[in-house]
Structure formats: C-alpha cells, structure tokens
C-alpha positions as CSV (number, residue, x, y, z in Angstrom):
1,M,0.0,0.0,0.0
2,K,1.4,3.4,-1.0
3,K,0.7,5.9,1.7
4,Y,1.7,9.5,2.2
5,L,1.6,11.8,5.1
6,V,-0.2,15.0,3.9
7,G,-1.6,18.4,4.8
8,G,-1.3,20.0,8.2
9,A,1.1,17.4,9.6
10,V,3.7,18.1,6.9
11,R,3.1,21.9,7.1
12,D,3.5,22.2,10.8
13,K,6.5,19.8,10.9
14,L,8.3,22.2,8.5
15,L,7.2,25.2,10.5
16,G,8.5,23.6,13.7
17,Q,5.0,23.7,15.2
18,P,3.5,20.8,17.2
19,V,1.8,18.2,15.0
20,K,-1.6,17.6,16.5
21,E,-2.9,15.0,14.1
22,R,-1.7,13.1,11.1
23,D,-3.7,12.4,7.9
24,W,-2.7,10.1,5.2
25,V,-3.5,9.7,1.5
26,V,-3.5,6.2,0.0
27,V,-2.8,5.7,-3.8
28,G,-3.7,2.6,-5.8
29,E,-6.3,1.1,-3.4
30,T,-10.1,0.6,-3.4
31,P,-12.6,0.6,-0.6
32,E,-12.6,-3.2,-0.8
33,S,-8.9,-3.6,-0.5
34,M,-8.8,-1.1,2.5
35,A,-11.5,-3.1,4.2
36,A,-9.6,-6.3,3.6
37,R,-6.7,-4.8,5.5
38,G,-8.8,-4.1,8.5
39,F,-9.5,-0.4,7.9
40,R,-12.9,0.9,9.1
41,P,-14.8,3.2,6.7
42,V,-15.9,6.6,8.1
43,G,-16.2,8.9,5.2
44,R,-19.6,10.1,4.1
45,D,-18.8,12.2,1.0
46,F,-15.6,10.3,-0.1
47,P,-13.7,7.2,1.0
48,V,-12.0,7.8,4.3
49,F,-10.9,5.0,6.7
50,L,-9.5,4.6,10.2
51,H,-6.4,2.6,10.7
52,P,-7.2,-0.5,12.8
53,Q,-4.4,0.3,15.4
54,T,-3.6,4.0,15.3
55,H,-7.1,5.2,14.3
56,E,-5.5,7.8,12.1
57,E,-7.4,8.8,9.0
58,Y,-6.5,7.3,5.6
59,A,-8.2,8.8,2.6
60,L,-8.1,7.3,-0.9
61,A,-6.5,9.7,-3.4
62,R,-9.3,11.6,-5.1
63,T,-10.2,14.4,-7.5
64,E,-13.3,16.6,-7.3
65,R,-15.5,18.2,-10.0
66,K,-17.8,21.1,-9.3
67,T,-21.4,20.4,-10.3
68,A,-23.5,22.9,-8.3
69,P,-23.2,26.0,-6.2
70,G,-22.1,25.8,-2.6
71,Y,-19.6,23.6,-0.8
72,R,-21.5,20.4,-1.3
73,G,-21.9,20.6,-5.0
74,F,-19.1,18.2,-6.0
75,V,-18.7,14.9,-7.6
76,V,-15.8,12.9,-6.2
77,H,-13.6,10.5,-8.2
78,A,-11.6,8.1,-6.0
79,E,-10.2,5.3,-8.0
80,P,-6.8,3.5,-8.0
81,D,-5.7,5.5,-11.1
82,V,-5.8,8.8,-9.2
83,T,-2.2,10.0,-8.6
84,L,-0.8,11.7,-5.5
85,E,-0.2,14.9,-7.5
86,E,-3.8,15.0,-8.7
87,D,-5.0,14.6,-5.1
88,L,-2.7,17.4,-3.9
89,R,-3.9,19.7,-6.7
90,R,-7.4,19.8,-5.3
91,R,-6.3,21.2,-1.9
92,D,-6.7,24.7,-0.8
93,F,-3.3,26.3,-0.2
94,T,0.2,25.4,-1.4
95,V,1.4,25.0,2.2
96,N,-1.3,22.3,2.6
97,A,-0.5,20.6,-0.7
98,M,2.7,18.9,0.4
99,A,3.2,15.2,1.2
100,E,5.9,13.0,2.7
101,D,6.5,9.5,1.7
102,E,7.4,6.6,4.1
103,E,11.1,7.4,3.8
104,G,10.5,11.0,4.9
105,N,11.0,12.5,1.4
106,L,9.1,15.7,0.8
107,I,6.8,15.8,-2.3
108,D,6.0,19.4,-3.1
109,P,4.6,19.9,-6.7
110,F,3.1,23.3,-6.1
111,G,5.8,25.2,-4.2
112,G,4.4,24.9,-0.7
113,R,7.8,24.9,1.0
114,S,8.9,28.2,-0.6
115,D,5.5,29.8,0.3
116,L,5.9,28.5,3.8
117,A,9.3,30.2,4.0
118,A,7.8,33.4,2.6
119,R,4.9,33.1,5.1
120,T,2.4,33.2,2.4
121,L,-1.0,31.6,2.0
122,R,-1.5,31.0,-1.8
123,H,-4.2,29.0,-3.5
124,V,-3.1,25.9,-5.4
125,S,-5.3,26.3,-8.5
126,P,-8.4,28.1,-9.8
127,A,-10.4,25.2,-8.3
128,F,-10.0,27.1,-5.0
129,Q,-13.0,29.3,-6.0
130,E,-15.3,26.2,-6.2
131,D,-15.5,25.8,-2.4
132,P,-16.6,28.8,-0.3
133,V,-15.5,27.1,2.9
134,R,-12.0,27.9,1.8
135,I,-12.6,31.6,2.5
136,L,-13.3,30.6,6.1
137,R,-10.3,28.3,6.2
138,A,-8.0,31.1,4.9
139,A,-9.3,33.4,7.7
140,R,-8.9,30.7,10.3
141,F,-5.3,29.9,9.2
142,M,-4.5,33.6,9.5
143,A,-5.9,33.6,13.0
144,R,-3.4,30.8,13.7
145,Y,-0.4,32.0,11.9
146,A,-0.6,35.8,11.7
147,H,1.7,36.1,14.7
148,L,4.3,34.2,12.7
149,G,4.2,36.9,10.0
150,F,1.9,35.1,7.5
151,R,-0.1,37.0,4.9
152,I,-2.5,36.1,2.1
153,A,-1.2,36.3,-1.4
154,A,-2.8,39.2,-3.4
155,E,-4.1,36.9,-6.1
156,T,-5.7,34.7,-3.5
157,N,-7.4,37.6,-1.8
158,S,-8.6,38.8,-5.2
159,L,-10.1,35.3,-5.9
160,M,-11.8,35.3,-2.5
161,A,-13.2,38.8,-3.1
162,A,-14.7,37.6,-6.4
163,M,-16.2,34.6,-4.6
164,A,-17.8,36.8,-1.9
165,Q,-19.1,39.2,-4.5
166,A,-20.7,36.3,-6.5
167,G,-22.5,35.2,-3.3
168,E,-20.7,31.9,-2.9
169,V,-20.5,32.4,0.9
170,D,-24.2,32.7,1.0
171,A,-24.4,28.9,0.5
172,L,-22.5,28.1,3.6
173,V,-24.6,26.4,6.2
174,A,-24.8,27.7,9.8
175,E,-23.0,24.7,11.3
176,R,-20.0,25.1,9.1
177,V,-19.7,28.8,9.7
178,W,-19.9,28.3,13.5
179,A,-17.4,25.4,13.4
180,E,-14.8,27.6,11.6
181,L,-15.6,30.6,13.9
182,E,-15.2,28.5,17.0
183,K,-11.9,27.2,15.9
184,A,-10.7,30.7,15.0
185,L,-11.6,31.9,18.5
186,A,-9.2,29.3,19.9
187,E,-6.3,30.6,17.8
188,P,-3.5,33.1,19.0
189,A,-4.8,36.0,16.9
190,P,-8.6,35.6,16.4
191,S,-9.0,39.2,15.2
192,A,-7.1,38.1,12.0
193,F,-10.1,35.9,11.1
194,F,-12.4,38.9,10.8
195,R,-9.8,41.1,9.1
196,V,-9.4,38.5,6.4
197,L,-13.1,38.3,5.9
198,A,-13.4,42.1,5.8
199,D,-10.6,42.4,3.3
200,C,-12.3,40.1,0.8
201,G,-15.9,41.4,1.4
202,A,-17.2,38.3,3.1
203,L,-17.6,39.8,6.6
204,Q,-20.7,41.8,5.6
205,R,-22.3,38.6,4.3
206,L,-21.3,36.3,7.0
207,F,-21.2,38.5,10.1
208,P,-23.1,41.7,9.3
209,E,-23.4,42.6,13.0
210,I,-19.6,42.8,13.2
211,H,-19.3,44.6,9.9
212,A,-21.7,47.3,11.0
213,L,-19.4,48.4,13.8
214,F,-16.7,49.7,11.4
215,G,-17.0,53.4,10.8
216,V,-19.0,54.0,14.0
217,P,-17.0,56.6,16.1
218,Q,-16.6,56.5,19.8
219,P,-15.4,59.4,22.1
220,P,-11.6,59.8,21.6
221,R,-11.2,60.6,25.3
222,Y,-12.1,57.1,26.2
223,H,-11.2,55.4,22.9
224,P,-8.1,56.7,21.2
225,E,-8.7,54.2,18.4
226,V,-12.1,55.9,17.9
227,D,-13.6,53.3,15.4
228,T,-15.9,50.8,17.2
229,G,-14.9,48.0,14.8
230,V,-11.2,48.6,15.5
231,H,-12.0,48.6,19.2
232,T,-13.9,45.3,18.9
233,L,-11.0,43.5,17.3
234,L,-8.6,45.0,19.9
235,V,-10.8,43.7,22.7
236,L,-11.0,40.2,21.0
237,D,-7.2,40.0,20.9
238,Q,-7.0,41.2,24.5
239,A,-9.4,38.4,25.5
240,A,-7.1,35.9,23.7
241,R,-4.2,37.4,25.6
242,L,-5.9,37.0,28.9
243,C,-7.3,33.4,28.6
244,P,-8.0,30.5,26.2
245,D,-11.7,30.3,26.9
246,R,-13.6,30.6,23.6
247,Q,-16.8,31.7,25.4
248,V,-14.9,34.7,26.9
249,R,-13.5,35.6,23.5
250,F,-17.0,35.4,21.8
251,A,-18.4,37.6,24.6
252,A,-15.5,40.1,23.9
253,L,-16.3,40.0,20.2
254,T,-20.0,40.8,20.6
255,H,-20.1,43.1,23.7
256,D,-20.6,46.4,21.7
257,L,-22.9,45.3,18.9
258,G,-25.5,47.8,20.1
259,K,-23.2,50.7,19.1
260,A,-23.9,50.0,15.4
261,L,-27.6,51.0,16.2
262,T,-26.8,54.3,17.8
263,P,-28.4,57.1,15.7
264,P,-25.6,59.0,13.9
265,E,-26.8,62.3,15.3
266,A,-25.9,61.0,18.8
267,W,-22.3,60.0,17.8
268,P,-19.8,59.6,19.3
269,S,-21.9,58.9,22.5
270,H,-23.6,55.5,22.8
271,H,-26.1,55.8,25.6
272,G,-28.1,52.6,26.0
273,H,-26.0,50.5,23.6
274,E,-26.0,47.7,26.1
275,E,-29.7,47.0,25.6
276,L,-29.7,47.9,21.9
277,G,-27.1,45.1,21.3
278,L,-29.4,42.3,22.5
279,A,-31.3,42.1,19.3
280,P,-28.3,41.8,16.9
281,L,-26.7,39.4,19.4
282,D,-29.7,37.2,19.2
283,A,-29.8,37.4,15.4
284,L,-26.1,36.5,15.1
285,C,-26.4,33.5,17.5
286,R,-29.5,32.2,15.8
287,R,-28.0,32.5,12.3
288,V,-24.8,30.6,13.2
289,K,-26.5,28.4,15.7
290,A,-24.1,29.4,18.5
291,P,-24.4,27.1,21.6
292,N,-26.6,28.6,24.4
293,D,-23.8,28.9,26.9
294,Y,-21.9,31.2,24.5
295,K,-25.0,33.3,24.1
296,I,-25.8,33.6,27.8
297,L,-22.3,34.8,28.7
298,A,-22.3,37.2,25.8
299,E,-25.6,38.7,27.0
300,K,-24.3,39.1,30.5
301,V,-21.2,40.9,29.3
302,M,-23.1,43.0,26.9
303,R,-25.6,44.2,29.5
304,F,-23.3,44.7,32.4
305,H,-19.8,45.5,31.2
306,G,-20.3,49.2,31.9
307,R,-21.3,48.4,35.5
308,C,-18.2,46.3,35.9
309,H,-16.1,49.2,34.7
310,R,-17.7,51.4,37.4
311,A,-17.4,48.7,40.1
312,L,-15.3,50.9,42.4
313,E,-18.0,53.6,42.3
314,L,-21.0,51.4,42.9
315,R,-22.9,51.2,46.1
316,P,-22.6,47.8,47.9
317,A,-26.3,47.2,47.3
318,T,-25.7,47.7,43.5
319,V,-22.8,45.3,43.6
320,V,-24.9,42.6,45.2
321,D,-27.7,43.2,42.7
322,L,-25.1,42.9,39.9
323,F,-24.1,39.5,41.2
324,Q,-27.8,38.5,41.3
325,S,-28.2,39.7,37.7
326,L,-25.2,37.7,36.6
327,D,-26.6,34.7,38.5
328,V,-23.1,34.1,40.0
329,F,-24.5,33.0,43.4
330,R,-25.8,29.9,41.7
331,Q,-23.1,29.7,39.0
332,P,-20.0,31.2,40.6
333,Q,-17.8,29.9,37.7
334,R,-19.4,32.5,35.4
335,L,-18.0,35.5,37.4
336,E,-14.4,34.8,36.2
337,K,-15.4,34.6,32.6
338,F,-17.4,37.8,32.9
339,L,-14.6,39.7,34.6
340,L,-12.0,38.5,32.0
341,A,-14.3,39.7,29.1
342,C,-14.7,43.1,30.9
343,E,-11.0,43.4,31.5
344,A,-10.4,42.7,27.8
345,D,-12.8,45.5,27.0
346,A,-10.9,47.9,29.2
347,R,-7.6,47.0,27.7
348,G,-8.8,46.8,24.1
349,R,-8.0,50.5,23.4
350,A,-5.1,51.9,21.6
351,G,-2.2,52.6,23.9
352,L,-4.1,51.2,27.0
353,E,-3.3,47.5,26.4
354,D,-1.5,47.1,29.8
355,I,-3.5,49.2,32.1
356,D,-4.4,47.9,35.6
357,Y,-8.0,46.7,36.1
358,P,-8.6,46.8,39.9
359,Q,-12.3,46.4,39.3
360,A,-11.8,42.7,38.7
361,G,-10.0,42.1,42.0
362,Y,-12.6,44.1,44.0
363,L,-15.5,42.2,42.4
364,R,-13.8,38.8,43.1
365,A,-13.4,39.8,46.8
366,A,-16.9,41.2,47.0
367,H,-18.4,38.0,45.5
368,A,-16.5,35.8,47.9
369,A,-17.7,37.9,50.8
370,A,-21.3,37.9,49.6
371,Q,-21.2,34.2,48.7
372,A,-20.1,33.4,52.2
373,V,-23.5,34.6,53.5
374,S,-25.3,31.2,53.6
375,A,-29.0,30.7,53.9
376,K,-28.6,27.8,56.3
377,P,-28.0,29.9,59.5
378,L,-30.8,32.2,58.5
379,L,-33.2,29.3,58.3
380,E,-32.0,28.3,61.8
381,E,-32.8,31.8,62.9
382,G,-36.4,31.4,61.7
383,Y,-36.3,33.3,58.4
384,T,-38.4,31.8,55.6
385,G,-39.9,32.7,52.2
386,A,-39.5,36.3,51.1
387,A,-38.1,37.3,54.4
388,L,-35.3,34.8,54.0
389,G,-34.3,36.3,50.7
390,E,-34.5,39.9,52.0
391,E,-32.4,39.1,55.0
392,Q,-29.7,37.2,53.0
393,R,-29.5,40.2,50.6
394,R,-29.2,42.6,53.5
395,R,-26.3,40.7,55.1
396,R,-24.6,40.3,51.7
397,I,-24.7,44.0,51.3
398,L,-23.1,44.4,54.8
399,A,-20.4,41.9,53.8
400,V,-19.5,43.8,50.7
401,R,-19.6,47.2,52.6
402,A,-17.1,45.8,55.1
403,L,-14.6,45.5,52.2
404,R,-14.7,49.2,51.4
405,P,-16.1,51.3,54.3
406,D,-15.7,54.3,52.1
407,A,-18.2,52.8,49.7
408,A,-21.2,53.2,52.0
409,D,-24.5,54.0,50.3
410,R,-24.6,57.6,49.3
C-alpha cells in the first residue's frame, strides 16, 4: 500500500510547530482492499478509513469536480488510477498541498515549501473558488499564523473577493460557519479571522453585525482608536491574551454590537447601547446556531460590562444586585469569565493594552464575601420565604460594605 503523510502534519512539521494529528493519502487502493486490510470506513462524502491500530485517517486519493453552487456541489472521483499529485492539486493552499513518503522524502509539486518560507497563503489552483469554505479556512489559518508573519497572497485575496461578490459564501450552512468561527476563536490572533473576511468582502455577508461596527465613532477621550470595529478587534485579541476560553472571546467580540444601532446624530456617544445590542446578538447567535452557553455569557457581558467598569464607584447594594443579575451566586464559575471579558474591553483600546484593572480584583473579593453569607444559619434563625431572601441580601450588602467602608450607600 502506497501511503503518504499529507496536509497539516507536513506543514506544521516544516514550521517547527507541534503536529496535533496526522492524515494520510493512499494511492492505488479501493474501498474493498482497504476493508480487507482491516481499515474501518468513516467517510460520508468520499472514501476515508480509520487505521485498525492507530485510528488515524487514511483517505483514498481523489479528484473533485464542481457540479452545483455551494460547498456540497461536488462529484468525487476516488479510483486506483488517481495520482498523489492529482490529489494534492485539489487542496486549498500550497502549504497544505505537500506530502511526505514513508522514507521521509518531501513531495512538493506546487511550491508549498517556498510559500511556507515566505509566510504566504496562496491557493493551489483556480479550483479554490469552487468551495466557499476555503474563505473561512483562509481566515482561520491567518488567526493561527498571523503572529508568525503570514499574509494572504494578493491573487488569492482577489479570488476570495470575487467569490464573496458572487454570493458563494451565502451557500454556507450555519453549522460550518460556526465550526470555523469557534476554531478561530481558539487561535492566537482571532481578530485576523475577521480582518481577512473584511478584506475580501465576506464579513458583511457572514457577520453583518460585526461589519456594521466599522466606521462608527466613539469618544476619543475614552477610545483613542475611535472606530468601534477597530476597538472590537482589539478587545478580542486582549481576551485571547488573557485566557484561552472561547466563550470569553466570543463575549468580547460581541459586547458592543449595540453601538452600530446608535443614531448618527448621537455619535460619538452611545447611551443605551447595552440594551440595543441584545437584538443583533440574538440574530447572530440564531443565524450561526451558537451554543446557548456562549449566548448567555455574551448577553451578561453586553448588558453589564459598563457596570463592571464602574465597580469601584458602585454602592454595595448595587454590587450585590449585579451578582444577582449575573446569577453568579448559583453559578460562581461565570464570574471569572465575565470579569475577563470586561478586562479585555478595558484594555482593548489603543495605547491602553497594559492598564491595571482593579475592578476585577474588587469584584472577586466582593463576590467571595457575599457568597459566604449562607442561607442555612438564616433558616435556623427562623427566616423563611421572602423574608429569608431579603435578610440574606441585607447581610450580603453588609459583607460587601465591610470590604470598602468608604463605599457606604450615598
């Protein structure tokens, strides 16, 4: 059996990056011969098999022919006469169209190694334009490799722009868009995902709520970068800098959606943007079918990030009510995610990336103090029903006030 290591494993090995998984292409075999060797078929759209011991994926060499719009409109040809080079030619980027044989020899028919050295993502052939998912993959690869100095070749960006203008991305199903977005959120520079989509004109079609933020001004006194879209991407990268949690990063991305709905005559102020953003957030989450836990955290950050920024000015009663609104007495793990997203917002401003954010430390301490006020001793004292809730709230306020006597109700 002629097998070749292909794709990401070869690319990342040459980059000196960790190889997370290995994929193989098999030449000269059939589904029947693979099954006879003990391989288990798993491919739905084309012949892919799992190795009986390693469980790595082995795909029969194949070619594809476009027959209809969208990313499913293909006819696949996977027969023993398909060569390795024909299989590599159908791949998206030259850096992904390299292979390695069993002796470790590199097979590079399309110049992937030189593009890798030049830190360039370049499409292999005009067939790139037949699959709109490749626009999302280009954006995701840039989120992964932008910090290494990668760029998209001008001719590839032009091809992607033509695809977006032709409406090819409109055929992408929600699940695929979300899958690529979620992966991009986990990468070192998730903002690059959206910059790539903006550069080729796909952002407006795929994420119109994010696109609408660009060109909307904010007060320079608080936002030296001025533009709300620029601020949003700075916040996203700050969230990536602070933690790996994708829910936090999604909340950072969406926290200011309401500013796109501020009437221009009110610019650069954005009073009430927290509530205005709830509708576009709901529309975005519905369209891409975002998981509910992502949406819930994003809603909390959207509605209450301003209150978090003013935490040191809030009355103890307001702090306790904030915790109640966040539901962090029942779900304490949510507080840290909320605070990280808010800190990212504070730091996601030009020249202010390293400012201190004492609000987070104060709210952590206040939550711990308030959370320590248990209902059990109150029950033992005879409190029940509404009176129990009122007394617990009163004592939580006292516990928070004890942290900062200067913050007495005023």
